Wavefront OBJ file of the C-alpha trace (Angstrom):
o trace
v 28.270 20.543 -74.677
v 25.284 22.675 -73.736
v 24.824 26.007 -75.416
v 21.894 27.371 -73.431
v 22.819 30.978 -74.191
v 22.802 30.495 -77.939
v 19.520 28.534 -77.837
v 17.691 31.609 -76.555
v 18.158 33.261 -79.964
v 15.946 30.642 -81.667
v 12.164 30.330 -81.441
v 11.043 28.238 -78.474
v 9.960 25.296 -80.665
v 13.380 25.020 -82.266
v 15.139 25.567 -78.949
v 13.157 22.678 -77.421
v 14.113 20.387 -80.305
v 17.750 21.426 -80.014
v 17.732 20.827 -76.270
v 16.285 17.356 -76.843
v 18.846 16.696 -79.552
v 21.721 17.746 -77.291
v 20.366 15.538 -74.510
v 20.224 12.590 -76.912
v 23.754 13.221 -78.148
v 25.003 13.356 -74.549
v 23.257 10.053 -73.797
v 24.826 8.413 -76.830
v 28.190 9.841 -75.855
v 27.875 8.287 -72.386
v 27.011 4.891 -73.874
v 29.946 5.035 -76.277
v 32.326 6.046 -73.490
v 31.114 3.074 -71.466
v 31.694 0.764 -74.426
v 35.122 2.227 -75.113
v 36.171 1.860 -71.469
v 35.839 -1.931 -71.765
v 39.372 -3.210 -72.411
v 40.129 -6.041 -74.831
v 41.023 -8.535 -72.047
v 37.724 -7.716 -70.332
v 35.888 -8.282 -73.609
v 37.603 -11.634 -74.062
v 36.438 -12.704 -70.595
v 32.835 -12.283 -71.706
v 30.941 -15.250 -73.049
v 30.104 -15.456 -76.747
v 26.566 -14.229 -76.188
v 27.717 -11.217 -74.166
v 30.387 -10.419 -76.767
v 27.740 -10.492 -79.470
v 25.571 -8.143 -77.407
v 28.454 -5.687 -76.985
v 29.290 -5.827 -80.693
v 25.670 -5.283 -81.714
v 25.266 -2.430 -79.255
v 28.387 -0.779 -80.659
v 27.223 -1.202 -84.250
v 23.749 0.074 -83.438
v 25.087 3.118 -81.570
v 27.444 4.089 -84.390
v 24.804 3.608 -87.069
v 22.361 5.661 -85.006
v 24.923 8.450 -84.822
v 25.316 8.301 -88.591
v 21.504 8.446 -88.907
v 21.525 11.627 -86.791
v 24.356 13.045 -88.895
v 22.361 12.461 -92.087
v 19.362 14.219 -90.566
v 21.499 17.223 -89.625
v 22.785 17.373 -93.209
v 19.263 17.427 -94.626
v 19.423 13.899 -96.051
v 16.414 11.662 -95.530
v 17.907 8.582 -93.814
v 14.877 6.476 -94.764
v 16.044 6.656 -98.384
v 19.647 5.852 -97.420
v 21.291 2.454 -96.940
v 21.647 3.144 -93.224
v 18.028 2.140 -92.724
v 18.687 -1.379 -94.025
v 21.793 -1.622 -91.873
v 19.869 -0.672 -88.734
v 17.163 -3.204 -89.611
v 19.812 -5.892 -90.088
v 21.300 -5.109 -86.672
v 17.827 -5.193 -85.092
v 17.272 -8.628 -86.651
v 20.419 -9.934 -84.994
v 19.422 -8.302 -81.698
v 16.092 -10.126 -81.880
v 17.914 -13.410 -82.539
v 20.045 -12.907 -79.449
v 16.928 -12.068 -77.445
v 15.292 -15.309 -78.631
v 18.373 -17.280 -77.609
v 18.451 -15.740 -74.138
v 14.702 -16.297 -73.753
v 15.129 -19.970 -74.667
v 17.837 -20.314 -72.034
v 15.527 -18.795 -69.426
v 12.593 -21.014 -70.424
v 11.702 -23.859 -68.101
v 12.969 -27.301 -69.044
v 10.691 -30.333 -68.875
v 11.746 -32.826 -66.227
v 10.247 -36.072 -67.517
v 10.704 -37.963 -64.252
v 8.992 -35.248 -62.220
v 6.181 -35.005 -64.772
v 5.562 -38.759 -64.638
v 5.448 -38.629 -60.803
v 2.892 -35.801 -60.959
v 0.725 -37.756 -63.373
v 1.061 -41.021 -61.422
v 0.117 -39.315 -58.148
v -2.749 -37.400 -59.740
v -4.186 -40.638 -61.097
v -3.614 -42.579 -57.875
v -6.430 -44.920 -56.976
v -6.911 -45.958 -53.351
v -7.223 -49.542 -52.015
v -10.960 -49.203 -51.354
v -11.682 -48.222 -54.943
v -9.620 -51.111 -56.319
v -11.524 -53.621 -54.143
v -14.871 -52.318 -55.430
v -13.682 -52.621 -59.029
v -12.509 -56.213 -58.487
v -15.946 -57.199 -57.139
v -17.664 -56.034 -60.292
l 1 2 3 4 5 6 7 8 9 10 11 12 13 14 15 16 17 18 19 20 21 22 23 24 25 26 27 28 29 30 31 32 33 34 35 36 37 38 39 40 41 42 43 44 45 46 47 48 49 50 51 52 53 54 55 56 57 58 59 60 61 62 63 64 65 66 67 68 69 70 71 72 73 74 75 76 77 78 79 80 81 82 83 84 85 86 87 88 89 90 91 92 93 94 95 96 97 98 99 100 101 102 103 104 105 106 107 108 109 110 111 112 113 114 115 116 117 118 119 120 121 122 123 124 125 126 127 128 129 130 131 132 133 134
């Protein structure tokens, strides 16, 4: 998908932008091929959270491609509905991130915490005898 020969005809600034654009398109193409290679039975084996991640990644990739298409057609995507769609997808991605972060967070073990506190506040026999004399 590289057209290095035809890029030499453009000014260097434009050629650099086009090279970057082609690199980005190739990266997106690789991601989409990876997503498309996942068969339906393999997708069904994934847990609900992983399925949601795959679905959101697919939606985000396709909407990003449409964003790039609009830019190539001279349309400002910030004034288009695609911007709201990408923001909506990002919101759901953040929700999934919060859920996975909560799962990774440490749980409070009440029994262990009470043992720590009891042992930290432990008073020796000698100290108890002195207190009883007072």
